[in-house]
C-alpha positions as CSV (number, residue, x, y, z in Angstrom):
1,M,-51.9,-19.4,49.4
2,K,-51.4,-21.6,52.4
3,T,-47.9,-22.8,53.2
4,F,-46.3,-23.6,56.5
5,V,-42.7,-23.7,57.7
6,L,-41.5,-27.1,58.9
7,T,-41.5,-27.6,62.6
8,L,-38.0,-29.0,63.2
9,L,-37.8,-31.9,65.6
10,S,-36.0,-31.1,68.8
11,S,-33.6,-34.0,68.7
12,L,-30.2,-33.5,67.1
13,F,-27.8,-36.2,65.9
14,V,-24.3,-35.3,66.9
15,L,-21.3,-37.7,67.1
16,A,-17.9,-36.7,68.4
17,G,-15.8,-35.6,65.4
18,N,-18.8,-35.1,63.1
19,L,-18.6,-32.1,60.8
20,Y,-22.4,-31.9,60.1
21,T,-25.3,-31.7,62.5
22,F,-28.6,-33.1,61.2
23,T,-32.1,-32.1,62.5
24,P,-34.5,-34.7,61.2
25,V,-37.9,-33.6,59.9
26,K,-40.6,-36.2,59.7
27,I,-42.6,-36.1,56.5
28,A,-44.5,-39.4,57.0
29,D,-43.9,-42.7,58.6
30,G,-40.6,-43.9,57.2
31,I,-39.8,-40.7,55.5
32,E,-37.5,-38.0,57.0
33,C,-35.6,-35.1,55.5
34,V,-32.9,-32.6,56.6
35,I,-32.9,-29.0,55.6
36,G,-29.8,-27.2,54.4
37,D,-28.8,-23.6,55.0
38,F,-30.6,-20.9,53.0
39,N,-27.3,-19.3,51.9
40,P,-24.8,-20.2,49.2
41,P,-22.0,-22.7,50.2
42,S,-19.6,-21.2,52.8
43,K,-17.0,-22.1,55.3
44,A,-19.7,-21.7,58.0
45,N,-22.3,-24.2,56.4
46,K,-19.6,-26.5,55.0
47,G,-21.6,-26.7,51.7
48,F,-24.7,-28.1,53.3
49,V,-27.2,-25.9,51.5
50,N,-29.2,-28.7,49.9
51,N,-32.2,-30.5,51.3
52,A,-31.9,-34.3,51.5
53,C,-34.3,-37.1,52.4
54,A,-34.3,-40.7,53.4
55,V,-37.1,-43.2,52.6
56,D,-37.4,-46.5,54.4
57,Q,-38.7,-48.9,51.8
58,G,-39.0,-51.8,54.3
59,D,-36.2,-53.7,52.6
60,G,-33.7,-50.9,52.7
61,I,-33.3,-47.1,52.7
62,V,-33.3,-44.9,49.6
63,V,-31.3,-41.6,50.1
64,V,-32.3,-38.6,48.0
65,E,-29.3,-36.4,47.3
66,G,-25.7,-37.2,47.9
67,G,-24.8,-33.8,49.4
68,P,-21.7,-31.6,49.0
69,S,-18.9,-34.0,50.0
70,Y,-17.8,-37.5,50.7
71,R,-17.8,-36.6,54.4
72,F,-21.4,-35.2,54.3
73,A,-22.6,-38.4,52.7
74,K,-20.8,-40.7,55.1
75,E,-22.2,-38.8,58.1
76,Y,-25.7,-38.6,56.7
77,A,-25.7,-42.3,55.8
78,A,-24.7,-43.2,59.4
79,F,-27.4,-40.9,60.7
80,V,-30.3,-42.4,58.7
81,Q,-29.1,-46.0,59.2
82,Q,-29.0,-45.4,63.0
83,R,-32.5,-44.0,62.9
84,M,-34.1,-46.5,60.5
85,H,-32.1,-49.6,61.3
86,K,-31.8,-50.6,57.6
87,P,-29.1,-50.7,55.0
88,I,-29.0,-48.2,52.3
89,K,-30.1,-49.7,49.0
90,A,-29.9,-46.8,46.6
91,L,-29.0,-43.1,46.2
92,V,-31.0,-40.7,43.9
93,V,-29.5,-37.5,42.7
94,T,-32.0,-34.9,41.3
95,N,-29.5,-32.9,39.2
96,Y,-25.8,-32.5,38.6
97,H,-25.1,-29.6,41.0
98,D,-22.1,-30.1,43.3
99,D,-24.2,-29.8,46.5
100,R,-26.2,-32.8,45.4
101,L,-23.7,-34.9,43.4
102,F,-20.3,-34.7,45.2
103,G,-21.5,-36.9,48.0
104,A,-22.2,-39.7,45.5
105,S,-18.5,-40.5,45.8
106,Y,-19.2,-42.2,49.2
107,Y,-22.0,-44.3,47.8
108,R,-19.9,-45.3,44.9
109,E,-17.2,-46.5,47.2
110,K,-19.8,-48.7,49.0
111,S,-21.1,-50.1,45.7
112,I,-24.6,-48.6,46.3
113,P,-26.5,-47.9,43.1
114,I,-26.8,-44.2,42.1
115,Y,-29.9,-43.2,40.1
116,A,-30.1,-40.0,37.9
117,H,-31.6,-38.9,34.7
118,R,-29.3,-39.7,31.7
119,S,-29.0,-36.0,30.9
120,I,-26.9,-35.6,34.0
121,V,-23.9,-36.9,31.9
122,D,-24.2,-33.9,29.4
123,D,-24.7,-31.5,32.3
124,I,-21.6,-32.6,34.0
125,H,-19.5,-32.4,30.8
126,K,-20.9,-29.0,29.9
127,N,-20.4,-27.3,33.3
128,P,-17.0,-28.3,34.7
129,E,-16.8,-25.0,36.6
130,K,-19.6,-26.1,38.8
131,F,-17.2,-28.6,40.5
132,E,-14.6,-26.0,41.5
133,R,-16.2,-23.9,44.2
134,L,-16.4,-26.5,47.1
135,K,-12.7,-27.3,46.7
136,H,-12.0,-23.7,47.8
137,I,-14.7,-23.5,50.5
138,L,-14.0,-26.8,52.3
139,T,-10.6,-27.5,53.9
140,P,-8.6,-30.4,52.5
141,E,-9.6,-32.5,55.4
142,E,-13.3,-31.6,55.0
143,F,-13.1,-32.3,51.2
144,A,-11.1,-35.6,51.6
145,G,-12.4,-38.5,49.6
146,T,-14.7,-36.3,47.5
147,K,-14.7,-37.1,43.8
148,L,-16.9,-36.3,40.9
149,V,-18.6,-39.6,39.9
150,V,-21.2,-40.2,37.2
151,P,-24.3,-42.1,38.5
152,D,-24.5,-45.7,37.3
153,R,-28.3,-46.2,37.1
154,L,-29.2,-43.7,34.3
155,F,-32.6,-43.6,32.8
156,D,-34.5,-41.9,30.0
157,R,-38.1,-42.6,30.9
158,N,-39.7,-42.3,34.3
159,I,-38.8,-45.3,36.5
160,T,-39.9,-46.9,39.8
161,I,-37.8,-48.1,42.7
162,P,-40.2,-50.6,44.3
163,G,-40.2,-51.3,48.1
164,K,-42.2,-53.3,50.6
165,R,-43.2,-50.1,52.5
166,H,-42.8,-47.1,50.2
167,T,-42.4,-47.1,46.4
168,L,-40.5,-44.3,44.8
169,E,-41.2,-42.9,41.3
170,L,-38.4,-40.9,39.6
171,L,-40.1,-38.5,37.3
172,K,-38.8,-36.2,34.5
173,L,-41.4,-33.4,34.3
174,S,-39.9,-31.4,31.4
175,P,-36.8,-31.7,29.1
176,V,-35.2,-28.6,30.9
177,S,-36.4,-26.7,33.9
178,E,-33.6,-25.1,36.0
179,E,-31.3,-27.7,34.5
180,A,-31.7,-30.5,31.9
181,S,-31.0,-33.1,34.6
182,D,-33.7,-32.0,37.0
183,L,-36.0,-34.7,38.2
184,V,-38.5,-35.1,41.1
185,V,-39.0,-38.0,43.5
186,W,-42.7,-39.0,44.1
187,V,-43.8,-41.2,46.9
188,P,-47.4,-42.0,45.9
189,D,-48.8,-43.6,49.1
190,A,-47.6,-40.6,51.2
191,K,-48.4,-38.1,48.4
192,F,-45.0,-36.6,49.1
193,L,-43.0,-34.9,46.3
194,F,-39.4,-34.0,46.7
195,A,-39.1,-31.4,43.9
196,G,-35.3,-30.8,43.9
197,N,-34.3,-27.6,42.2
198,I,-37.6,-27.2,40.4
199,V,-38.9,-25.6,43.7
200,F,-37.1,-23.0,45.8
201,N,-38.5,-21.6,49.1
202,N,-37.1,-19.1,51.6
203,R,-34.4,-18.1,49.2
204,M,-34.5,-16.8,45.6
205,L,-34.1,-19.3,42.8
206,N,-31.2,-19.1,40.3
207,Y,-32.3,-18.7,36.7
208,T,-29.2,-19.6,34.8
209,K,-28.2,-19.6,31.1
210,N,-29.0,-23.3,31.2
211,S,-32.6,-22.8,32.4
212,N,-35.7,-22.9,30.3
213,M,-38.6,-20.7,31.3
214,K,-41.3,-22.7,29.4
215,G,-40.0,-26.0,30.7
216,W,-39.7,-24.8,34.3
217,I,-43.2,-23.4,34.4
218,Q,-44.5,-26.6,32.7
219,A,-42.8,-28.8,35.3
220,L,-44.4,-26.7,38.1
221,E,-47.9,-27.0,36.5
222,K,-47.4,-30.7,36.3
223,I,-46.6,-30.7,40.0
224,A,-49.9,-28.9,40.7
225,A,-51.8,-31.4,38.6
226,M,-50.4,-34.3,40.8
227,H,-52.2,-32.8,43.9
228,P,-49.4,-33.6,46.3
229,A,-50.1,-33.5,50.0
230,I,-46.5,-32.4,50.7
231,V,-44.0,-30.7,48.5
232,L,-40.5,-30.1,49.6
233,G,-38.1,-28.2,47.3
234,G,-34.4,-28.7,46.9
235,H,-33.8,-25.5,48.9
236,G,-35.8,-24.0,51.8
237,A,-37.8,-25.3,54.7
238,T,-41.3,-24.3,53.6
239,M,-43.4,-27.3,52.7
240,G,-47.0,-28.2,52.1
241,P,-49.4,-28.9,49.2
242,D,-48.8,-25.5,47.7
243,A,-45.1,-25.1,48.4
244,Y,-44.4,-24.9,44.7
245,Q,-46.5,-21.8,44.2
246,T,-43.9,-19.2,45.1
247,T,-41.6,-20.5,42.5
248,L,-44.4,-20.6,39.9
249,A,-45.6,-17.1,40.7
250,Y,-42.1,-15.7,40.5
251,L,-41.3,-17.3,37.2
252,K,-44.6,-16.2,35.6
253,S,-44.0,-12.6,36.9
254,L,-40.4,-12.6,35.6
255,R,-41.5,-14.0,32.2
256,K,-44.3,-11.4,31.8
257,Q,-42.3,-8.4,32.8
258,V,-39.1,-9.2,31.0
259,K,-40.9,-10.1,27.8
260,K,-42.8,-6.8,27.9
261,A,-39.6,-4.9,28.4
262,Y,-37.9,-6.8,25.6
263,D,-40.9,-6.2,23.2
264,N,-40.7,-2.5,24.1
265,D,-37.0,-2.4,23.1
266,V,-35.8,-1.8,26.6
267,D,-32.0,-2.3,26.7
268,N,-30.8,-5.1,28.9
269,A,-28.6,-2.7,30.8
270,E,-31.7,-0.7,31.8
271,L,-33.9,-3.7,32.4
272,M,-34.3,-3.6,36.2
273,K,-35.7,0.0,36.0
274,H,-38.7,-1.5,34.2
275,L,-39.4,-4.5,36.5
276,D,-41.3,-4.7,39.8
277,L,-40.4,-7.8,41.7
278,K,-41.0,-6.4,45.2
279,A,-43.5,-9.1,45.9
280,F,-40.6,-11.5,46.2
281,D,-38.3,-9.4,48.4
282,K,-38.9,-11.7,51.3
283,L,-36.9,-14.4,49.6
284,G,-33.3,-14.5,50.6
285,H,-30.7,-13.1,48.2
286,S,-33.4,-11.6,46.0
287,S,-31.5,-8.3,45.5
288,Q,-28.5,-10.1,44.1
289,L,-30.4,-12.7,42.1
290,N,-33.3,-10.7,40.6
291,P,-31.0,-8.8,38.2
292,H,-29.1,-12.0,37.3
293,N,-32.3,-13.9,36.6
294,A,-33.9,-11.1,34.6
295,R,-30.8,-10.6,32.4
296,N,-30.3,-14.3,31.7
297,Y,-33.9,-14.6,30.6
298,Y,-33.7,-11.4,28.5
299,E,-30.6,-12.8,26.7
300,Q,-32.5,-16.0,25.9
301,L,-35.3,-14.0,24.3
302,E,-32.6,-12.3,22.1
303,W,-31.3,-15.7,20.9
304,E,-34.8,-16.9,20.2
305,E,-35.2,-14.4,17.3
């Protein structure tokens, strides 16, 4: 498997008083991304753990991911507009998580359309606890202006955001992968796929009680069938045509081993003694998340019967 870690550009964008520092990574002409920290949200990273991108469509910029706060979004919007010399015409949010959605409050204030899959509404309503953690990590000043907003351009079927330079396709690859609201952003002429939380690199994925093993693997196999030139996940700096493969290999291994243990009547409390996931130890936080992931999938198997 050939993957490569992004070579970060040497230039940094820093303004006096800015909370966040952005290092732009060029994907293709008119497409740049910034890479978040590989750790969970903390006082050190100010919640910037998500990857985010900006696409110059010729007639304006589409930003992918709102980020963890109003302030993040405001600073990132200024950053991309200074670099691309265009107004922002739209925001795309790839799922309901706080590190992706909270920054939408800035774009709402500016009356910029916010695109998301319609299932994001149910995800927001069913998971109110998801919007509590950043309030306790960021200071009141850092969190100021941040509100939970529901995107206003909701869609059920795949849609296109046309542009003079790059066209974006917003694709729902399965009903549920990590979350029901997960979508990917495809730029056909650059063969660039922003995969959101369907793809994790450099850190372990989080298989939650909301996740669907079959749907997640199905989504990754659809990514493979698209033959992208560049895949960038929602977390991690690794990118390339096969950057989805670590996530796919992990989920297939987890599924096979947990199902075997379940079929052999291994108790959930003893589950980790019967799994060998050492091949994925290089991923950050694997020791904490492997037991969590395995037990959540095991519990889903119990409910399937």
